[in-house]
C-alpha positions, -999 to 999 in steps of 0.1 A, spaced: 0 0 0 13 34 -10 11 60 17 3 97 8 34 118 12 19 140 40 9 110 61 43 93 56 62 124 68 38 126 98 45 90 108 82 94 102 83 124 124 64 106 151 88 76 150 118 99 152 103 116 183 97 84 202 133 79 214 135 115 225 102 112 243 114 80 259 146 97 271 126 127 284 103 104 304 133 85 317 149 117 329 116 128 345 116 96 366 153 97 374 166 86 398 148 53 406 176 40 428 205 50 450 231 74 433 267 71 445 288 103 446 325 97 444 348 121 464 385 117 457 394 129 493 394 114 528 363 112 549 359 143 570 378 165 546 364 198 533 354 181 499 337 153 518 317 178 540 307 198 509 295 167 490 275 155 520 258 189 522 247 188 486 239 151 486 214 157 514 197 184 493 196 162 462 183 132 482 154 153 496 146 169 462 148 137 441 135 111 465 164 87 463 196 85 484 228 102 471 255 83 490 290 96 494 318 72 486 353 85 495 381 73 472 413 92 482 446 85 465 470 98 438 459 134 442 423 125 436 430 105 404 417 73 420 383 87 424 382 102 389 391 68 374 362 51 393 337 75 377 353 73 342 349 35 343 313 37 356 282 33 334 271 66 319 236 64 334 235 91 359 240 69 389 276 77 395 287 113 401 321 129 407 329 158 430 352 177 406 380 196 423 411 216 411 432 184 412 414 173 381 426 204 362 461 201 377 467 164 371 463 167 333 497 184 331 513 171 363 511 134 354 527 122 321 504 92 319 468 89 333 444 61 325 419 87 313 416 121 297 395 142 321 382 167 295 373 139 272 359 113 297 340 135 322 310 156 313 305 188 334 272 191 353 273 221 376 296 242 397 290 244 434 314 266 453 346 286 450 368 290 481 394 317 484 429 312 498 449 339 516 486 347 514 500 349 549 534 355 563 551 349 597 555 380 618 593 379 613 587 390 576 590 428 576 566 433 546 531 446 554 518 449 518 522 429 486 545 455 470 567 455 501 568 417 501 577 416 464 605 441 470 617 421 500 616 388 481 636 403 452 663 416 476 665 382 493 663 357 465 660 321 476 658 331 513 621 329 517 605 295 522 569 290 512 551 260 527 524 239 510 503 208 519 522 189 492 535 189 457 510 198 430 483 211 455 465 243 449 485 262 475 518 250 459 507 260 424 493 293 437 527 301 452 545 292 419 520 314 400 530 342 424 567 335 417 560 336 379 539 368 379 559 387 405 593 377 392 605 364 426 621 331 438 606 317 469 617 282 479 589 256 480 588 234 510 562 206 506 546 189 536 524 159 540 492 178 546 482 213 557 484 208 594 522 202 597 528 230 572 507 254 593 525 243 625 559 252 610 546 285 596 534 295 631 568 284 645 587 305 619 605 275 603 589 287 570 579 323 563 551 322 538 520 301 530 490 304 507 464 290 531 427 285 533 408 312 551 408 289 581 440 309 589 416 338 599 418 330 636 456 334 636 454 365 614 430 382 639 452 371 668 482 387 652 502 354 649 502 357 611 499 387 588 476 385 558 489 402 527 462 393 502 435 369 492 440 349 460 405 352 444 395 378 418 372 394 444 378 402 480 365 377 506 336 387 528 354 372 557 385 393 551 369 423 534 397 447 544 424 424 528 431 432 491 434 407 464 467 397 448 451 407 415 451 443 427 489 443 425 494 415 399 466 420 373 452 387 362 463 367 393 436 343 405 440 310 424 412 294 443 398 260 453 365 253 435 342 223 434 315 210 411 298 179 397 308 157 368 295 125 353 308 99 329 308 112 293 278 99 275 254 104 304 220 114 288 217 152 284 183 151 300 198 137 333 227 162 332 202 190 328 180 178 356 209 175 380 221 209 370 187 224 376 184 208 411 219 218 421 213 254 411 180 254 430 200 242 460 226 270 456 198 295 457 181 280 488 188 303 518 196 274 541 220 257 517 235 290 507 241 299 544 259 266 550 281 271 520 290 305 532 300 289 565 325 269 545 340 303 534 327 298 499 310 317 471 284 297 451 290 290 414 256 288 398 254 282 360 250 258 332 270 227 325 289 247 298 298 274 323 313 248 346 330 231 317 346 264 307 359 269 343 376 235 343 391 241 308 404 275 318 419 261 350 435 232 332 452 256 307 464 280 335 479 253 357 496 236 328 516 269 322 525 271 359 536 234 360 558 239 329 573 272 343 582 257 376 591 222 362 568 206 388 569 168 391 546 146 411 559 130 443 
């Protein structure tokens, strides 16, 4: 039987729409079971706390449990690989952190390509760092510190929680942009680094704003925050970018999924996360973590990751940084 052209095109259009309608209906019912959220850091760490806060919100909004699974190791790469190898069905999420942007250039061989294998979903939060010095350092401003460092090349030690961490690379970015030569002293974690900074064994550190108690007590001197904008917690402290235009180094976090996850599920997760960021209770708790929310589209978060990957690759090459 020969179908009239108009009727044939109508049936063909309907047949083409069926898979799309099916995918849309699937996304509307998602999730139908527990979702695991991989965090490449230890239990009780700041990334773990952040993920648990947002997982509670998503669990309440979507009616299924979002369960945190910590997979620390290899600078967060262990957790990333777990997600890369997971089915692209929306039931495995990744807490994306700066280490993912750093590792691309830091490690010669990784079992995955982050930009290729992980799809961005949404940003969550950006957390500033602050450049602090021991009281024995005479400089009270960034220009004074740069002048002091230039007149004392190789004599200032800058501590970090470890090789390839954000504080380490933030210090190397400062070296590169200010034209100074501080000596990097890596520690196994932030606590021992901070202890030696307070004791004067090292003179400089780019720390989280948790240093605020020591700043207010006069045990450490804050020179500048590292984000593009001033921190609400340290509103009287300038940014490094005010003296070194273009300088920016922060810790940021968001959500990713295996590449190939249905776009409808990515969009739904993005929508629910952004709704959470706008919720006064969630927003207040994120502020308690010293952060600024990062609402936006999957593309917005993807651009952030891409820009950070490019920036840190230049710093790693400049400083010839190698993994431990």
